[in-house]
C-alpha atoms as one frame of an Amber mdcrd trajectory, in Angstrom:
protein
   0.427  -0.276  -0.057   1.205   3.268  -0.869   1.576   6.458   1.170  -0.563
   8.050  -1.207  -3.228   5.577   0.148  -3.621   6.470   3.518  -3.366  10.688
   2.864  -7.719  10.587   3.356  -7.160   9.107   6.168  -7.522  10.615  10.203
  -4.287   9.814  11.939  -5.622   7.858  14.544  -7.053   5.482  11.446  -3.426
   4.884  10.520  -2.189   4.043  13.665  -4.770   1.518  13.817  -4.046   0.391
  10.589  -0.260   0.210  11.325  -0.762  -1.161  14.929  -2.458  -4.365  13.343
   0.219  -4.366  10.992   2.242  -5.261  14.101   0.504  -7.285  15.929   0.445
  -9.229  12.793   3.351  -9.387  12.812   4.571  -9.885  15.885   2.331 -13.123
  16.120   3.934 -14.127  12.687   7.136 -14.422  14.383   6.183 -15.550  18.148
   4.108 -18.428  16.276   7.303 -19.688  13.926   8.888 -19.308  16.926   7.106
 -21.165  19.474   7.637 -24.707  16.734  11.297 -23.684  17.152  12.863 -25.571
  19.813  15.416 -23.052  19.948  14.084 -19.671  18.928  16.661 -17.426  16.105
  18.463 -14.904  18.275  17.931 -13.007  15.097  14.617 -13.051  14.923  14.370
 -12.415  18.839  16.675  -9.784  18.228  14.572  -7.589  15.847  11.404  -9.149
  17.742  12.944  -6.441  20.497  14.116  -3.851  18.385  10.462  -3.322  17.596
   8.229  -4.609  21.142   6.161  -2.970  23.030   5.282  -3.356  26.452   2.910
  -6.243  25.649   5.606  -7.613  23.158   7.800  -8.073  25.912   5.285  -9.902
  27.797   4.502 -12.003  25.286   8.075 -12.935  24.005   8.797 -13.620  28.019
   6.561 -16.210  28.291   7.174 -18.086  25.013  10.441 -17.810  26.603   9.537
 -18.968  29.454   7.722 -22.062  28.497  10.868 -23.053  26.602  12.657 -22.769
  29.889  10.352 -24.474  31.735   9.979 -27.491  28.857  13.836 -28.489  29.019
  15.702 -29.635  31.467  19.124 -27.804  30.848  17.565 -24.722  29.106  20.247
 -22.613  27.017  22.414 -19.903  28.667  21.751 -17.481  26.487  17.484 -18.085
  26.671  18.182 -17.172  30.563  20.372 -14.019  29.962  17.773 -13.016  27.425
  14.821 -13.613  29.152  16.916 -12.037  32.365  17.327  -8.863  30.282  13.815
  -8.235  29.439  12.101  -8.856  33.350  14.585  -7.428  34.463
């Protein structure tokens, strides 16, 4: 969609549109990460670089589930969660 497509829309409507796209993007990436035993650091870094407070909660919950499911969780994953909740 070109920027001109938004010329007639109010700022709130544009924000809702982009907010919806952000949520969709985060959901797609988190769904992919759920399927992986060890989520990609690159995908996690990408999410973290654009995350909202709500996204932070979703990411941490996903990682905590992964940590809880493993006998020997990844030290990198533990550090990431520690950083996100600290």
